[in-house]
N, C-alpha and C positions, 0 to 999 in steps of 0.2 A: 671851428675857430681857425682863422688864418695863421699860418706859421710865420713867426717873426724872429729874426736873429739880431735885430737892431741893437747895437751897443753891447752885444754879448762877447764873452771870451771863448776861445777854444784851446784849452790846455790839454785835455784828454778827449779822445773820440767819445768817451762815455759822457761828455758834457752835452752830447746831442741825443735826441730821441730818434726813433726810427722815422717818424714823420718829418723831422727836421733834416735828417740825412737824405730822405727821398726828395725833399724840396730843393736841397742843394743840387742833387742830380737832375731834377727837372729844369732848373735854371741853367745848369751846365749844358744840357742837351739843347735848350732853346738858343743859347748864345753860340754854341758850337755849330749848330745846323744852319744858322742864319735867320731863324725865325725872329730873332731880335737883331736888327741890323747894326753895323758898326757905328752908324750915325746915332742911333738910339742909345747904344752903350756909352757913348761919349758924354751923355748927360747924367749918368748914374753917380759918378764921383767927381764931377767937374769941380776943380778948385780944392779937392781933398788931397791930403798927403799921407803916405804910408812910410813909416820908418822900418827899415829892414836891418836888424841888429844881429850879426853873426859872429860866433867865435871859431867857426870852422869854414873852410872853403866849400863852395856849393856851385853846382851847375843848374840842375832842374828846379830846385827850390827858389834860388835867386831869380833866374830868368822867368820862372812862372809868376812870381809875385810882381816883378818889375814890369814885365809886359802887361800883366793883368791890370794893374792900377793905371797904366798908361792908356790901355784900351777903354777903360772906364772914364777917361777924361781927367784922371788925377795925376799925381807925381810921386815917384818913389825916391827915397833917400837911403842909400846903402851905407851902413856903418860897419866897417871892417874891424877885425879883432884889435888892431892897434889904435883905432880911433877912440875907443871908449875905455877898454881895460876895466871891465866891471869888477868891483870889489877891490881894485888896486888904487885907481885914481879917484873913484867915487863909490859910494855904497850903491847897492842894487836899488834901494828905495829912492835915492836921490836921482839916479839916472832915469828911473821910471817916471818920477814926478816931473822932471824937466821935459822928457819926451811927451808925456801926457798933456802938457800945456802948450806944445808946439806942433804936434801932429794929430791926425784924426784916427790912426790905428797903428799898431806895431806888430810886425812878424818877427819872432825871435827864434833863431836857430842856435841854441846854446847847449853845452854839454850837460849842465845841471838842470834837471827837471824842477828842482826846488826854486831855482832862480827865476825860471819862467813863471812859476806859480806866484812868486813874490811880485813880479812885474804885473801880473793880472790883478793882484790884490791892491796894487798901489798906483798904477798909471792913470786910471780914470777914463781910459779909452779902450776900445777892443784890442785884446792881445791874442795873437795866434801862435800856438806852438808849431814852429816850422821845423822842428826836430829836437828832441832831447835824448838823454841816455835811457829814458824810460819808454817814451812813445814817439810815434810819428803819425799824428792824426791826419795831416794833409795827404800823406802817402796812402793811407787806408781809404780815404774818400775816392782817390783816383783809381785805386786797385779794384774796388767793387763796381765803380762806374764802368771800367773797362770790361769787367766780366759781364755786367748787365748788357752792354752794347753787343758783346760777342755771343752771349748765351741766352739772353732774354730773362725769363722768370727765375729769380735768384733762389727761390725755395727748392727748385729742382736740381740745384748745382751742388756738386761735391768738390771742395777745395782741399788740396794737400799742400802743407808747408814742409819743406825739406831744408834743414839748416839750423841756424843759431836761434835760440829762443830769446831774442834781444828786442830792441825797441820796435822794429817793423812788425815782428811777429806779435808783440803785445797788442799793438793797435789793430792788427788784422784779426786776432782772436776776439777782441771786443766788438768790432764792427760786424763781424760775421754773426756773433751771438745776438747782438741787438737786432739785426736784420733777418734772422731766421735762416742763415746759411750754414750748412753742415761743413765742418772743418776737421781735418786730421793733421796733427802736428807731429813731426818726427825730428828729433834732435839727438845728438850724441849724449851719452850719460854725462851729467854735471853741466850741460848747456841748456837745460830745460827752462821754459819761461818762469818768471818769478811767481811764487805761490799766490801772492795777493792778487795778481792779475788773473791767474787761472781761476781763483775763487770768484772773482768779480764776473768773469766771462761765463762761468758755469751758472751763476745766478741769472744772467741775461738769457742764456740759452734755455734755461728751464722755463722762462717766461715766454720766449718766442717760439719754442718748439724745435730749436736747432739742436744738432748733436755736436759735441766737442770731444774729440778723443786725442789723448797724448800718448806718445810712445817713443821708442828709440830705433825703430825699424823703418828705413825709408821706403823699402819695397811694399811693406804693408800699408803705409800711408798713401802711396801713389796708386795702389791697386784700384782700378775702376774710377779714378778721379777725372773730373771735367776740367780742372785747373791744377797745374803744378807750379808752385811758387818757390823761389829760392832767393837768397841774398848772399852777400860776401861772407866769407869765413872770418876775415880779419877786418873789423870795422876801424874807422879812424880813431886813433888813440890807443889801439890794442897792438901796435906794431911790435912791441917787445914780446908778445905772445905768439907771434906769427908761426914760428917753427912748430910749436906744440899744437896749435890750432890746426894747421894743415895736416898733421898726423891724425889728430882726433876726428877730423871731418872727412878723411879720405874716402870713406864708404858712402858719403852723402852727396857726391857729385851728381848733378842732373845731366845725364848723357842719354844717347839714343837708346841704350839698353834699358835704363830705368824708365824712360818715357814709354816704352812698349807696355809697361804694366798699367798705364792710364788708358782711358778710352781713346779710340782711334782719332777722334776729333778734339782731343784735349788741347787746351792752349797752355802756353808757358809764360809765366810772369817773372820779372826780375826788376827790382826797384832801381837798379843801376846806381853807380857805375859797377860794371861786371869785371871780375878778375877771370878773364877767359882762361880755360884750362884748369881752373880750380873748382869753384862751385858749379860752373856750367861750361859745357864745351862749345867751341865755335859752331859745330854742326847743329846744335840745338838753338843757340842764340841767333844764328843767322838762318835758321830753318823756317819752313812754312807754318809751323805751329806756334812760333814765338810771337807774343803780343807786347813785348817789353817796350818797344818804341812807341806804340799807340798809348801804352800806359804812361810813358814819359810825357807825351803830348797832352794827355788828359790831366796832368798836374796843372797845366795852364788853365784848362777849362773849369776844373773843380775849384781851384784857388780863386779864379775870377768870380765864380758864382758865390763863393764864400764871402768875398769882399762886397759883392753886390748886396747880399742880404744883411751883412753887418753894418754897412754904411748907408742903407736905405732909410 
């Protein structure tokens, strides 16, 4: 049966099956490589409108969606934090209903995962989680698409996560487990991923044959890895914890010494923006093994593919 995402929501990466994820990557590759021409893409969402509602500043997410809908022949409307003030000026449900009657899809980058869920339940048009405090599914799609481009068959790949067990880690755990990719997660004590996400990922891993290991030793996680992935230690909204977090994460920096534990041809991922000299050194981020900027470009290609399938 053909894969269809028409009219669907993406709140969690777990909303997608392995077949649906692979279809998003197939469309991403066709559009990125030019197998589907720019002229052909312009007919996919001609006359359609995407609302982008954000309560935090954004570079990759916003430009990825805004360029993507334009390349598909549609139009993007950006709603900045002060434009809507969800829950202050209007209720979540009222905002969602208004947008659902005026646009064809919504990408929401909001702190509260529950608010994005309410949008999805209320809007009546496709709603995409463009990042919440629980998950970042669009990032996960670009992450493994980048690994697939660089490494080929994903079942043979070992991925190591080094850093905070937060939203990006959550979505990475789920997509790896769904797609049969082995993953080792290393976080400082008390910064582990949320137990409910761990349990969900373990269930998916049991079904796909993937392995998922969690611990607190970055060297053990990176040992023999094909991919080493890190993220900022102090995410947006955590600034008051910055001093304590920098101390707690000091041993989790991805530097040349740690990278030696991985395979010689290992690649390094970072969802960006990077705090150079904290979670990753200049030497690694600017080095030949780093694929972070390909990863950033792939946000455009995978988000465009997602819109293609949702609006078709």
